[in-house]
Phi, psi and omega in degrees: 000130169274131173266119177274134190237121173281083196292326181293323178287320175293320188298322177294321181293320194271334185301337174284358190258005191299155182297156181190218183236173167271185187299339180274353184095353179290136174296128175259122178259123182262122187253104175281113182205160176302154184277081193295119192284344179276350183080016180294325176292323171301324183290318182295317179292330181283321181293327184275324169306312184294319180290337178288345171058044172096352188278332178197163171238142174258124178237129175282135171247121191285128166260169173304161172283334177287127183298320179301321183288319173306308180298320181300314182299312181295319180292325176299311184289323178288326177296332177271002176069045181287116179284354178295334183269107175267316177235137185240132170275122187241131171297148184297343178275359188265347193301314179293319178297316179292322180292313177301322180284348177076029182270351174224153182265144173294152174285136171302152192298318176300324178286319176303323182290323179292315187278351180247354182300118168076010176269152178304132186301319176297327174302314179297320185296314187298340183258001185246141180224127181047047167071017170238146175275124182249002180198158179257124184298133189241314173210166185218167182191159171202162181275147177237173173266121174260134179212168182250124186285351178269359173239330177220098181298323178245130183289145165299149176251347181228159179295329175298316183291327176301305179304318175296314178295324176298327179290316179297318183286323179295325179299327179258008174080013181270169179301129187221001185292150177248113180256139177196202194238104182245358179298158179273088177201190184300330176300322176295326177298315178295323175300304183303310180302315178303315176296315183300310181291325178292332175280358184088016178248181180215147177289313181238164172296169183304324179270010173072014192252343183233157182281134177252278175043059184297142200296313187292313176298324182295310182296321180299315178301316179297318176303310181301314181296321175297311185293322174295318182297326181267356182299138180297345182275347181276129186300150177297339179271012187303330183293347184238009186279136173242182178303314183293327174300320177297313179301323183282324175299315179304314183290352179275347172091008183255008186247151179255325182219147183208135172258125187186162176285169194286354179292345182290340189283308176292331171307310184291323181296327173280318191267329185214068191300329177296323179285316182304323181301331176251016184271131184227179189218142177213173178295149174311138185299144175265172179273323179239144180291338185261000183237121169306142179296157166233114189258148175294130186280149173238189177118186182233143174249170176239124171253162176250123184302139179291341183251017174295142176287339184229058189304313187302312181296320181295316182298321181296314183299319184295316182296335178279313189296327178264027176290159181301322183295323178287331172298315182298313180300311177309312185297296183305312187274318185250006182068016187264118192285148182288159173256349177270118186310311186300335180294337178290350179245007187277121175312330182294339173265302189297332184258010188282148176237160173227146185274133171235151178260128178232115182057039179082358175241139186276131182231154176256125175239155177302134180279326181220061177301341187263011186304314182293324180293315184288331176296315178302318175297316182294330184297320173244036171297166178242153177262129176302157186316125186260105177201146174302341177256035179309310188301325178284321172303316178298315179296317182301317188286308180309311181294321181292319190266352183261137359281142187300328180295343185260008185293137168245108186311309183290310179291323185286331177301317179294318181293328180292320180297311177299324181291317184293318175308306184298325179291323178291340183267001179078021178246018190268349180292134177246000000 
């Protein structure tokens, strides 16, 4: 979606918000980021302010928790060349758009080397545009398959196996629901991208300028989306379901399988401990039994605003904010997964526990028992299409494929190519 910005009006209003220093003259770096509820981001800002030893102070500026609203606020300010924005918490899908618009600065080579050393390769790719690093990987995530070992001792590895096992469970009256994200929004694009890449296809060419959507992989991905959506084990509200709908449905106890992010683990332990006791995790289902799935990576990166009064200090601050100690704090306190690969084997993560309240009593449960599986997924995860027109491409995919139960794989593969081509040509707005 393209946001039309009344630049002249905004420029006057925002020019007074330019970055500067506090009363003592110390430079203040303002970090625009969503309001992380655990306080982990505030802790990171405080730790890096202390490490700066009086050279600068980092101040968090809260953005909305909704990603679309975050982007809209940032686009309006950056289009007006707002110098108040020193550091930006960026969804991984924003890199190309912000870089192409000139709203974020490329990282100097020495800083780029520091903030990418030992990081997961897909996370680094998500922060890169036209072979230059425009952001520092900060945290990551990807969907896994959640299942119950009391109804399915061995997890399915493909979507066909998911459907077959659900049919068997349904026939015997056991929990059989398949939960996912079928609403017309970004979650649907994540599902399609993960299926397409798992089938060996791509939405766009490597340089992000042309439509790819190879016929065989695209049809296979669409067939799976249709078949899952039409399964009697898929809830009737699938066309309006998002991640949190899946979490809530899972905790009701009628489901056998769910694709979702890791936030469902502590929630189930707190709200449905009997379900959580049998809750297990596996790699996102694949398309082919002989080929591991490739799932779309999520998370946040940190960029430096192009209109910052203190870009050198901002790059230094970002290097601190994305450091391993802060990644561990983000993970243990906020449940935000690291981007440094080695941390998935660090006892600070693997042995961490989290308190949950069950029947009025606080209990400690393992915080990241799935660390090994999610690390394997993230090592070969895929990045959603990297193009300055990503918002339009995403809308084109979601609008063409929704509702998923009505997909015609042959016809919709052609419709999808046309819609994505229109989006790349700036003709995709509806």
